[in-house]
DOMIMI-839865 format. One line per 2 residues: number of its first residue (from 0); their letters; for each residue y, x, z of C-alpha. Coordinates in pm, whole numbers, always signed. Layout:
N
NUM> a> Y X Z; ...
//
This chain:
631
0> mk> +14218 -6707 -1542; +14382 -6562 -1233
2> rt> +14375 -6181 -1216; +14267 -6034 -882
4> lg> +14212 -5710 -691; +13923 -5585 -482
6> tc> +13757 -5283 -328; +13413 -5138 -257
8> yy> +13306 -5140 +107; +13013 -4996 +300
10> pe> +12979 -5177 +634; +12667 -4971 +708
12> hw> +12894 -4662 +724; +13121 -4794 +997
14> pe> +13089 -4935 +1351; +13040 -5310 +1346
16> aq> +13338 -5351 +1578; +13556 -5219 +1295
18> wg> +13445 -5472 +1030; +13675 -5753 +1138
20> ed> +13982 -5530 +1142; +13890 -5394 +799
22> aa> +13845 -5744 +657; +14181 -5858 +793
24> rm> +14357 -5556 +640; +14185 -5613 +305
26> ae> +14316 -5968 +296; +14660 -5855 +413
28> vg> +14693 -5602 +131; +14612 -5874 -122
30> lt> +14248 -5803 -208; +14007 -6078 -312
32> wi> +13673 -5916 -403; +13464 -5685 -182
34> ri> +13154 -5521 -329; +12886 -5427 -77
36> ge> +12518 -5345 -49; +12441 -5142 -360
38> fa> +12336 -4828 -170; +12200 -4984 +150
40> ws> +11824 -5006 +96; +11732 -4767 +377
42> rl> +11925 -4987 +625; +11786 -5310 +482
44> ep> +11427 -5181 +493; +11403 -4860 +697
46> tp> +11024 -4856 +665; +10803 -5057 +428
48> gd> +10816 -5425 +521; +11052 -5377 +817
50> lr> +11332 -5601 +688; +11662 -5586 +873
52> fd> +11908 -5817 +703; +12079 -5932 +1023
54> wl> +12358 -5675 +996; +12422 -5771 +633
56> dr> +12438 -6138 +738; +12710 -6051 +987
58> ai> +12899 -5828 +743; +12911 -6103 +479
60> et> +13019 -6359 +737; +13293 -6128 +866
62> lg> +13433 -6069 +517; +13411 -6437 +429
64> as> +13589 -6537 +748; +13896 -6347 +624
66> gl> +13889 -6537 +295; +13731 -6254 +97
68> kv> +13471 -6297 -177; +13162 -6077 -177
70> vl> +13003 -5905 -477; +12651 -5829 -355
72> gt> +12478 -5535 -519; +12105 -5484 -546
74> pt> +12024 -5148 -381; +11786 -5016 -644
76> at> +11995 -4713 -750; +11905 -4548 -417
78> pp> +11540 -4605 -325; +11469 -4483 +31
80> rw> +11262 -4176 +104; +10950 -4373 +195
82> ml> +10947 -4511 -159; +10855 -4168 -294
84> dr> +10568 -4146 -47; +10443 -4477 -183
86> hp> +10512 -4385 -550; +10525 -4006 -579
88> dm> +10529 -4020 -961; +10832 -4253 -984
90> pa> +11111 -3996 -1050; +11245 -3943 -1399
92> vd> +11150 -3616 -1571; +11403 -3411 -1767
94> ag> +11354 -3264 -2115; +11224 -2941 -1964
96> gr> +10945 -3125 -1782; +11105 -3106 -1436
98> pr> +11097 -3417 -1213; +11424 -3530 -1058
100> gf> +11422 -3481 -681; +11511 -3687 -377
102> gs> +11838 -3621 -194; +12105 -3798 -396
104> rr> +12062 -4111 -610; +11920 -4262 -932
106> hy> +11589 -4082 -865; +11362 -4320 -1055
108> cf> +11219 -4363 -1402; +11288 -4697 -1574
110> sh> +10931 -4695 -1710; +10757 -4676 -1373
112> dg> +10587 -5014 -1324; +10542 -4967 -949
114> yr> +10908 -4900 -889; +11013 -5189 -1112
116> ee> +10794 -5417 -896; +10954 -5277 -579
118> sa> +11297 -5342 -730; +11199 -5697 -813
120> ri> +11075 -5746 -455; +11397 -5633 -285
122> tr> +11605 -5828 -537; +11407 -6145 -466
124> ll> +11449 -6101 -91; +11825 -6067 -132
126> ae> +11851 -6357 -375; +11646 -6587 -155
128> ry> +11859 -6507 +147; +12207 -6499 -11
130> gr> +12178 -6694 -335; +12350 -7000 -185
132> np> +12571 -6815 +63; +12924 -6952 +7
134> hv> +13078 -6607 +53; +12860 -6433 -210
136> aa> +13057 -6518 -523; +12916 -6257 -765
138> wq> +12628 -6011 -802; +12584 -5658 -931
140> td> +12251 -5520 -1053; +12172 -5164 -945
142> ne> +12457 -4913 -999; +12576 -4715 -1302
144> yg> +12270 -4712 -1526; +12263 -4382 -1711
146> ch> +12484 -4186 -1474; +12357 -3828 -1414
148> dt> +12148 -3836 -1738; +11888 -4074 -1595
150> vi> +11806 -4304 -1889; +11594 -4069 -2098
152> sy> +11287 -3969 -1901; +10990 -3763 -2018
154> sd> +10756 -3874 -1740; +10391 -3971 -1777
156> aa> +10493 -4333 -1715; +10743 -4311 -2000
158> cv> +10479 -4164 -2232; +10235 -4449 -2164
160> af> +10507 -4710 -2204; +10637 -4548 -2523
162> rd> +10292 -4565 -2683; +10275 -4937 -2604
164> wc> +10627 -4984 -2740; +10533 -4807 -3064
166> kd> +10224 -5024 -3102; +10434 -5338 -3059
168> ry> +10699 -5216 -3303; +10481 -5080 -3583
170> gs> +10155 -5270 -3546; +9934 -4998 -3691
172> ie> +9929 -4622 -3675; +9946 -4612 -4054
174> al> +10271 -4807 -4046; +10413 -4571 -3784
176> na> +10315 -4265 -3987; +10486 -4410 -4293
178> aw> +10797 -4515 -4101; +10837 -4173 -3943
180> gn> +10744 -3974 -4255; +10470 -3796 -4068
182> vf> +10313 -3662 -4385; +10580 -3394 -4349
184> ws> +10446 -3088 -4161; +10108 -3264 -4112
186> me> +10245 -3468 -3823; +10024 -3772 -3891
188> yq> +9850 -3944 -3599; +9510 -4112 -3596
190> gf> +9588 -4338 -3299; +9872 -4442 -3071
192> dq> +9715 -4255 -2780; +9798 -3928 -2958
194> ig> +10172 -3988 -2957; +10369 -3774 -2717
196> lp> +10735 -3761 -2627; +10989 -3568 -2839
198> nl> +11045 -3279 -2599; +10902 -2929 -2563
200> tv> +10835 -2907 -2938; +10848 -2564 -3104
202> te> +11152 -2659 -3309; +11342 -2985 -3348
204> pn> +11125 -3297 -3326; +11101 -3543 -3611
206> pa> +11435 -3733 -3607; +11254 -4065 -3661
208> hg> +11041 -3991 -3352; +11355 -3897 -3158
210> la> +11542 -4212 -3262; +11244 -4433 -3178
212> fr> +11229 -4276 -2832; +11601 -4339 -2784
214> rf> +11551 -4704 -2879; +11255 -4730 -2645
216> ss> +11452 -4573 -2358; +11734 -4821 -2412
218> dq> +11488 -5110 -2418; +11345 -4993 -2085
220> va> +11688 -5022 -1923; +11731 -5374 -2061
222> rf> +11382 -5466 -1940; +11452 -5329 -1590
224> na> +11784 -5512 -1570; +11642 -5842 -1696
226> vq> +11390 -5852 -1411; +11671 -5849 -1154
228> vn> +11894 -6087 -1350; +11619 -6346 -1387
230> ii> +11536 -6333 -1017; +11899 -6369 -907
232> ra> +11961 -6652 -1150; +11668 -6848 -1006
234> ys> +11842 -6857 -666; +12215 -6833 -740
236> da> +12474 -6983 -971; +12720 -6697 -911
238> pi> +12797 -6469 -1208; +12598 -6146 -1248
240> sh> +12734 -5811 -1359; +12649 -5445 -1393
242> ny> +12895 -5156 -1353; +12881 -4927 -1656
244> mg> +13045 -4584 -1685; +13274 -4397 -1922
246> ri> +13110 -4235 -2224; +12757 -4322 -2118
248> td> +12577 -4404 -2443; +12207 -4345 -2376
250> fd> +12135 -4718 -2369; +12272 -5014 -2559
252> hy> +12520 -5187 -2329; +12535 -5490 -2558
254> dt> +12167 -5557 -2486; +12215 -5563 -2110
256> gr> +12552 -5732 -2146; +12397 -6032 -2318
258> qm> +12184 -6092 -2007; +12481 -6132 -1770
260> ei> +12809 -6319 -1739; +13043 -6025 -1671
262> at> +13057 -5661 -1779; +13219 -5420 -1536
264> wd> +13286 -5049 -1559; +13386 -4769 -1326
266> sy> +13716 -4607 -1424; +13788 -4251 -1314
268> pm> +14064 -4139 -1553; +14131 -3791 -1417
270> gf> +13765 -3696 -1382; +13687 -3824 -1730
272> le> +13974 -3620 -1877; +13815 -3300 -1752
274> dr> +13452 -3353 -1849; +13422 -3628 -2114
276> ie> +13699 -3573 -2370; +13734 -3317 -2648
278> ad> +14092 -3195 -2601; +14271 -2864 -2580
280> gt> +14407 -2709 -2262; +14763 -2819 -2334
282> hk> +14658 -3185 -2345; +14446 -3157 -2032
284> rr> +14723 -2983 -1838; +14980 -3244 -1940
286> ya> +14761 -3536 -1831; +14575 -3368 -1545
288> rq> +14729 -3606 -1288; +14721 -3919 -1505
290> gd> +14412 -3914 -1724; +14398 -3938 -2101
292> pd> +14633 -4206 -2242; +14359 -4371 -2452
294> fq> +14022 -4315 -2282; +14054 -4595 -2028
296> af> +14190 -4841 -2284; +13899 -4765 -2518
298> hh> +13651 -4859 -2248; +13849 -5167 -2148
300> dl> +13814 -5291 -2505; +13451 -5181 -2529
302> yr> +13344 -5361 -2213; +13539 -5669 -2309
304> av> +13303 -5679 -2608; +12997 -5603 -2394
306> gn> +13090 -5887 -2159; +13167 -6127 -2444
308> gr> +13524 -6152 -2322; +13464 -6133 -1944
310> ww> +13501 -5795 -1780; +13620 -5621 -1461
312> im> +13677 -5274 -1329; +13431 -5248 -1041
314> eq> +13542 -4900 -935; +13898 -4778 -996
316> qp> +13992 -4424 -902; +14240 -4438 -612
318> gp> +14312 -4067 -562; +14134 -3732 -594
320> vn> +13760 -3758 -663; +13486 -3513 -570
322> wa> +13280 -3463 -885; +13501 -3335 -1169
324> py> +13558 -2966 -1252; +13907 -3004 -1101
326> np> +14024 -3285 -873; +14403 -3310 -841
328> ap> +14590 -3603 -689; +14727 -3872 -921
330> lp> +15098 -3884 -992; +15275 -4148 -787
332> gm> +15240 -4476 -974; +14908 -4404 -1146
334> pr> +14682 -4629 -932; +14926 -4911 -1014
336> lw> +14940 -4816 -1383; +14561 -4804 -1418
338> aw> +14531 -5152 -1272; +14802 -5302 -1491
340> ea> +14660 -5140 -1803; +14326 -5305 -1727
342> fa> +14491 -5645 -1679; +14680 -5599 -2007
344> hg> +14342 -5555 -2179; +14202 -5870 -2020
346> ae> +14037 -5759 -1694; +13969 -6042 -1452
348> av> +13954 -5809 -1151; +14025 -5446 -1061
350> cy> +13840 -5312 -756; +13943 -4977 -609
352> fr> +13671 -4736 -499; +13658 -4723 -203
354> wr> +13813 -4893 +100; +13793 -4593 +334
356> qa> +13719 -4231 +251; +13382 -4130 +394
358> pf> +13390 -3835 +637; +13031 -3732 +555
360> aq> +12782 -3665 +271; +12838 -3608 -100
362> eq> +13153 -3820 -146; +13349 -3709 +161
364> mh> +13608 -3549 -70; +13648 -3874 -268
366> ag> +13970 -4056 -173; +13983 -4421 -75
368> ll> +14254 -4677 -8; +14241 -4552 +351
370> rp> +14198 -4198 +483; +13898 -4128 +710
372> ds> +14127 -4194 +1008; +14206 -4541 +866
374> qp> +14565 -4455 +778; +14685 -4574 +435
376> aq> +14634 -4336 +143; +14836 -4335 -181
378> ay> +14658 -4622 -355; +14680 -4855 -52
380> he> +15050 -4911 -106; +15021 -4924 -484
382> aa> +14741 -5182 -464; +14962 -5392 -238
384> qv> +15240 -5366 -496; +15006 -5477 -775
386> ar> +14893 -5774 -562; +15256 -5882 -514
388> el> +15329 -5843 -884; +15021 -6043 -980
390> ae> +15147 -6327 -765; +15483 -6321 -943
392> lq> +15382 -6260 -1307; +15289 -6544 -1537
394> ev> +14926 -6553 -1641; +14818 -6258 -1857
396> ea> +14678 -6415 -2172; +14385 -6296 -2380
398> sq> +14437 -6284 -2755; +14265 -6144 -3062
400> ap> +14402 -5813 -3183; +14491 -5761 -3550
402> va> +14263 -5457 -3582; +13887 -5436 -3514
404> lv> +13679 -5125 -3458; +13298 -5134 -3453
406> fd> +13112 -4935 -3186; +12734 -4897 -3228
408> ya> +12515 -4734 -2961; +12229 -4684 -3209
410> aq> +12464 -4484 -3429; +12535 -4254 -3133
412> wa> +12161 -4194 -3095; +12119 -4125 -3468
414> wa> +12401 -3871 -3464; +12250 -3711 -3153
416> vq> +11900 -3669 -3297; +12035 -3538 -3631
418> pq> +12389 -3405 -3584; +12375 -3169 -3886
420> gq> +12626 -2941 -3717; +12784 -2851 -3383
422> gq> +13051 -3091 -3266; +12919 -3383 -3468
424> dy> +12942 -3669 -3220; +12973 -4038 -3302
426> fr> +13161 -4134 -2987; +13418 -3864 -3058
428> lv> +13470 -3988 -3415; +13520 -4350 -3308
430> fe> +13742 -4254 -3014; +13965 -4039 -3235
432> ty> +14003 -4336 -3470; +14092 -4559 -3176
434> ra> +14345 -4305 -3047; +14514 -4282 -3387
436> lr> +14543 -4661 -3407; +14695 -4678 -3059
438> kl> +14947 -4404 -3141; +15052 -4627 -3431
440> gq> +15127 -4903 -3181; +14817 -5113 -3242
442> sv> +14618 -5339 -3015; +14250 -5305 -3100
444> di> +13939 -5516 -3047; +13607 -5332 -3030
446> lp> +13319 -5522 -3190; +12939 -5492 -3164
448> pd> +12750 -5372 -3472; +12582 -5709 -3532
450> ia> +12908 -5905 -3543; +12873 -6186 -3794
452> dl> +13230 -6316 -3814; +13539 -6106 -3884
454> sg> +13779 -6399 -3914; +14136 -6327 -3814
456> yr> +14123 -5948 -3834; +14376 -5787 -4064
458> lv> +14188 -5456 -4075; +13827 -5373 -3980
460> la> +13693 -5019 -3936; +13334 -4897 -3894
462> pg> +13338 -4515 -3891; +13005 -4340 -3857
464> av> +12787 -4653 -3828; +12470 -4488 -3956
466> tl> +12276 -4809 -4030; +12470 -5127 -4097
468> se> +12314 -5446 -3962; +12245 -5735 -4198
470> pf> +12484 -5967 -4007; +12765 -5713 -4035
472> ka> +12703 -5654 -4406; +12721 -6030 -4459
474> ai> +13041 -6042 -4253; +13195 -5770 -4470
476> aa> +13108 -5966 -4784; +13261 -6285 -4643
478> hd> +13572 -6124 -4495; +13897 -6168 -4685
480> gp> +14071 -5863 -4538; +14040 -5486 -4585
482> vi> +13745 -5295 -4438; +13720 -4917 -4398
484> lg> +13375 -4760 -4372; +13259 -4401 -4329
486> pr> +13201 -4121 -4291; +12823 -4141 -4252
488> tn> +12830 -4522 -4266; +12498 -4671 -4383
490> ak> +12372 -4317 -4435; +12019 -4377 -4303
492> ta> +11760 -4649 -4276; +11663 -4781 -3935
494> em> +11382 -4521 -3936; +11609 -4226 -4022
496> hi> +11526 -4199 -4393; +11786 -4133 -4662
498> pv> +11800 -4464 -4849; +11784 -4507 -5223
500> pl> +12020 -4618 -5373; +12213 -4345 -5197
502> pp> +12469 -4438 -4931; +12686 -4623 -4866
504> ai> +12515 -4883 -5093; +12769 -5159 -5029
506> pg> +12772 -5434 -5295; +13094 -5423 -5494
508> ld> +13181 -5070 -5379; +13120 -4823 -5663
510> vt> +13087 -4514 -5445; +12790 -4280 -5399
512> va> +12760 -4003 -5141; +12610 -3728 -5352
514> rv> +12604 -3452 -5090; +12715 -3391 -4731
516> es> +12821 -3077 -4550; +12926 -2993 -4196
518> lr> +13220 -2757 -4161; +13286 -2475 -3921
520> pd> +13562 -2575 -3679; +13759 -2268 -3786
522> mp> +13735 -2358 -4158; +13914 -2693 -4202
524> rp> +14010 -2802 -4552; +14364 -2918 -4634
526> vd> +14427 -3278 -4733; +14670 -3373 -5007
528> gg> +14979 -3495 -4821; +14913 -3310 -4496
530> gy> +14651 -3249 -4234; +14293 -3132 -4271
532> vq> +13932 -3235 -4307; +13743 -3112 -4001
534> lw> +13373 -3089 -3916; +13234 -3315 -4191
536> qe> +13286 -3383 -4563; +13094 -3576 -4826
538> dl> +13098 -3537 -5204; +13189 -3881 -5340
540> eg> +13102 -4006 -5687; +13167 -4337 -5861
542> na> +13428 -4538 -6045; +13614 -4676 -5744
544> ev> +13981 -4586 -5712; +14045 -4258 -5535
546> tl> +14288 -4335 -5251; +14282 -3999 -5070
548> rg> +14213 -3650 -5203; +14175 -3307 -5061
550> ad> +14426 -3042 -5164; +14156 -2919 -5404
552> gq> +14150 -3257 -5578; +13817 -3370 -5436
554> pl> +13797 -3744 -5350; +13800 -3810 -4977
556> am> +13844 -4187 -4983; +13763 -4438 -5256
558> tn> +13842 -4810 -5276; +13710 -5113 -5460
560> gr> +13911 -5424 -5383; +13905 -5485 -5009
562> it> +13656 -5210 -4918; +13739 -4843 -4869
564> yl> +13491 -4565 -4805; +13622 -4258 -4623
566> ga> +13394 -3961 -4676; +13557 -3712 -4441
568> wl> +13629 -3655 -4074; +14008 -3624 -4073
570> dp> +14213 -3436 -3817; +14479 -3632 -3622
572> ea> +14759 -3567 -3871; +14561 -3673 -4178
574> lt> +14392 -3963 -3997; +14723 -4101 -3871
576> af> +14873 -4092 -4222; +14562 -4253 -4371
578> lr> +14557 -4533 -4113; +14932 -4592 -4136
580> da> +14893 -4650 -4509; +14589 -4876 -4457
582> lt> +14769 -5084 -4195; +15078 -5118 -4410
584> ra> +14870 -5235 -4706; +14701 -5484 -4474
586> gv> +15038 -5625 -4374; +15023 -5490 -4017
588> qt> +15343 -5342 -3878; +15311 -4991 -3738
590> td> +15527 -4796 -3499; +15494 -4438 -3385
592> mp> +15451 -4438 -3008; +15613 -4138 -2837
594> gg> +15397 -3903 -2632; +15168 -4084 -2391
596> lr> +15340 -4422 -2422; +15111 -4702 -2541
598> rr> +15161 -5071 -2604; +14924 -5364 -2565
600> qa> +14995 -5716 -2684; +14839 -5975 -2453
602> gk> +14925 -6315 -2591; +15301 -6348 -2570
604> te> +15337 -6058 -2326; +15385 -5703 -2449
606> fl> +15284 -5429 -2204; +15421 -5076 -2228
608> in> +15213 -4817 -2041; +15350 -4466 -1992
610> yd> +15099 -4193 -1913; +15364 -3922 -1943
612> pe> +15507 -3735 -1641; +15859 -3823 -1757
614> pq> +16024 -4148 -1865; +15980 -4267 -2223
616> hw> +16227 -4469 -2426; +16106 -4703 -2700
618> dg> +16248 -5007 -2874; +16524 -5052 -2620
620> vt> +16298 -5020 -2316; +16282 -4730 -2071
622> vp> +15944 -4696 -1904; +15939 -4472 -1594
624> aa> +15706 -4176 -1562; +15356 -4301 -1475
626> gv> +15499 -4650 -1509; +15438 -4988 -1666
628> aw> +15677 -5241 -1814; +15623 -5580 -1971
630> r> +15829 -5828 -2163
//
């Protein structure tokens, strides 16, 4: 498939006389895709029923006349002010009982039936009008579900919907009481109408209640999204997408991903470095103008899985943003590097956000491809360079990686409702595993937790997957290669009980987790051979072979045949050594990548991506600072 570039455009922000010039420049720079419309509800319907689509008709026609393809977004992330007059109880409510206010965006609760009906109405109007428009070649539902902590809502609407969800899931109040263990602390209910939401409790709520509410909240997102998808699909054959975000885990992206043809995500490497990654000051200073060397790649691989192989970047950072704790300018070359890294991981399109920097409102300090005066900004020239290179490079192939890593949203929720210690975070554990694999020169596929076929993978890892699915357990049994599980893998039932037999309870693996403990961050425990156990350690019993010990002789990893259980959270030094040994035993060649240099194998093409502020030399190749090379 041909790889392409695009941008995000807001014709409603600019004089109509400027649209044609903008469209011509977009085509000239080598762009293909233009996303529009996702924030335009107040201009499409300034008052209830006063529909004004004529300007959008002309905008789409203007873009199409320059040979550009339109991604049309539904505008439901920004309901207009009159919507709150019509539905004053529609905002989400935070854990402290405070409703979210009007004046920015995402000010709605997924459980509010009235707003869901309004969203369906505007989506249907758009789909009816543009579903067969030859210039509308793709769709986007809403915008960035979950951004600004807007999935989990403690509103009255959510409470009513949660009670119905519980009744559907458990059937009877007796079954719910048993599933949640409500005999503890006399928490038993006599009817579903007594069930509240797990906030404002005196101490921590029942973890089973908390996990059920997380599942419910995720299901509400999928339900909301499905309404729009089904309407669009009735009128259009164009592919449908949603733009996810980095380290947003409050809903299961696989569930929404299965509804659509393409997964997209919004990549802001420098902002994410500052507020979404556990790293020390030295690391953040070194990569302040580039972003973390592994965070973007992790999400590329994650959203490739969410999209079942088809994925884009819908918003790519072009320069300084406005929302991070610090907002420096990227090093020269980074907008090009970020795009090429995405293509190396299989992206079909990379769209820079945005075409022109807005001179007003919340994002006026957010760079675009153009400055507010329409002069080119840094990424304009780098995007043009990428477009030229795309035209010259042979097709970037997609290929299966030798290593697979499972990512499970439900495991993130389980860790969140019962962390058992500060700093215990599932995403962090999986990401640190991914980083260690990449530093060993590996290309990695991320897999969903219900994957049923592991064929072709030389090594499979599932750290921290609290409850293993039946399809995945069957896949492990059928797989002829090594699998590494733990820590905390299969540690709880789906209702947050400790199972008996004790975890990990994997057939053929003679290992039992007898006890767990969380460690102070300033009290790590040395590992035999180097490095430390940090944050989490389990006491392992059984007759399996001990393949890693602590310096005190305690088993940290045990193996039966193809399956290894790792009962500790290892620091980078110990984890790298452990994974190097596992990869070598699996017949996978490893190589230590220097600094921020990473490699990605895409079919026959090897990409080398250098996040460092100085050149890196590896295997006979010199990669410039903030540069990309391929061979």
